C-alpha positions in Angstrom: 250.9 -93.5 -46.2 251.9 -96.7 -44.7 251.3 -98.9 -41.5 254.1 -100.2 -39.1 254.1 -103.7 -42.2 254.7 -101.5 -45.3 251.8 -102.2 -46.9 250.0 -99.0 -48.0 247.1 -97.8 -45.7 244.9 -97.2 -49.0 244.7 -100.9 -49.4 244.0 -101.8 -46.0 241.5 -99.3 -46.3 239.8 -100.8 -49.6 240.0 -104.2 -47.8 238.3 -103.5 -45.1 235.6 -101.8 -47.1 235.2 -104.8 -49.1 234.8 -107.1 -46.2 232.5 -104.8 -44.4 229.6 -104.2 -47.4 230.1 -107.9 -48.4 229.1 -108.9 -44.7 226.1 -106.5 -44.6 224.9 -107.9 -47.8 225.4 -111.1 -46.7 223.2 -110.3 -43.6 220.7 -108.7 -45.5 220.1 -111.6 -47.5 220.0 -114.0 -44.7 217.4 -111.6 -42.5 215.1 -110.5 -45.0 215.3 -113.7 -46.7 212.8 -116.7 -45.5 214.7 -119.2 -46.8 218.0 -119.5 -49.2 217.9 -122.6 -50.9 220.5 -125.1 -51.0 220.6 -125.2 -54.6 221.6 -123.2 -57.9 218.9 -120.8 -57.0 220.0 -120.4 -53.5 223.7 -119.9 -54.5 223.1 -117.6 -57.6 221.4 -115.6 -54.8 224.2 -115.7 -52.5 226.9 -115.0 -55.5 224.6 -111.2 -55.9 225.2 -110.0 -53.6 228.9 -110.5 -53.7 228.4 -109.2 -56.6 226.5 -106.0 -55.6 229.0 -105.1 -52.8 232.0 -105.9 -55.4 230.2 -103.2 -57.5 229.3 -100.9 -54.7 233.4 -101.0 -54.1 233.5 -99.5 -57.8 231.0 -96.9 -57.7 233.4 -96.2 -53.9 236.2 -95.8 -56.2 237.3 -98.7 -54.5 238.0 -101.2 -57.1 239.2 -100.0 -60.6 237.1 -99.3 -63.6 238.2 -99.7 -67.7 235.8 -97.9 -69.4 233.4 -97.9 -67.1 233.8 -101.6 -66.5 234.6 -102.7 -62.7 237.7 -104.7 -62.8 236.6 -107.8 -60.6 235.4 -111.5 -61.4 233.1 -113.8 -59.2 233.0 -117.6 -59.8 229.4 -118.6 -58.2 229.5 -123.0 -57.3 226.8 -124.9 -58.5 224.9 -127.7 -56.4 227.0 -130.1 -58.4 230.4 -128.4 -56.8 229.0 -129.4 -53.7 230.8 -132.2 -51.4 228.7 -134.7 -49.2 230.0 -132.9 -46.3 229.4 -129.7 -47.5 226.1 -131.0 -48.3 225.4 -132.9 -45.2 226.1 -129.1 -42.8 224.5 -126.8 -45.6 227.2 -125.1 -46.5 227.5 -123.9 -49.3 230.9 -124.8 -51.5 233.4 -121.4 -52.0 232.4 -118.4 -53.9 235.6 -117.0 -55.6 236.4 -113.8 -56.4 239.3 -111.1 -57.1 239.1 -107.4 -57.7 241.9 -105.0 -58.8 242.4 -102.0 -56.8 242.1 -98.7 -58.0 244.9 -97.8 -55.2 246.3 -94.4 -55.1 249.0 -92.2 -56.0 251.7 -92.0 -53.6 254.5 -89.8 -54.5 255.2 -87.5 -57.3 258.9 -86.4 -58.6 257.6 -83.1 -61.4 260.4 -81.9 -63.9 260.4 -78.9 -65.6 261.8 -76.0 -67.8 261.1 -72.0 -66.9 262.0 -69.5 -69.0 261.6 -66.2 -69.1 262.1 -63.9 -72.3 263.0 -60.3 -71.9 262.3 -57.8 -73.9 263.9 -54.0 -74.1 260.5 -52.8 -76.2 257.8 -51.1 -74.6 254.0 -51.1 -75.6 
């Protein structure tokens, strides 16, 4: 089905599920870790949970996989990518990611031909 704006509902749900998975993974990281260092190690820790959430979305059939390889990419910034303002605010530079949704079949048209052969022979 589609939403009022014409977008397919499975796309809306998939986006929501990925967002929720990332939020939960990030929340768990920040709650379960005493300190996430503001350096390449800390940035890698944050990036790892993003990758984990995307892998989970692939396992759940949300993100397309080809030959069992989930179709997403993640660019984890390095400390040297942070601006002075980001460092002063202790705000990590953005993690950029992209993924290909699996999507679903919305419609189908099937054509076929049926024939029958009648035989006068019995048996």
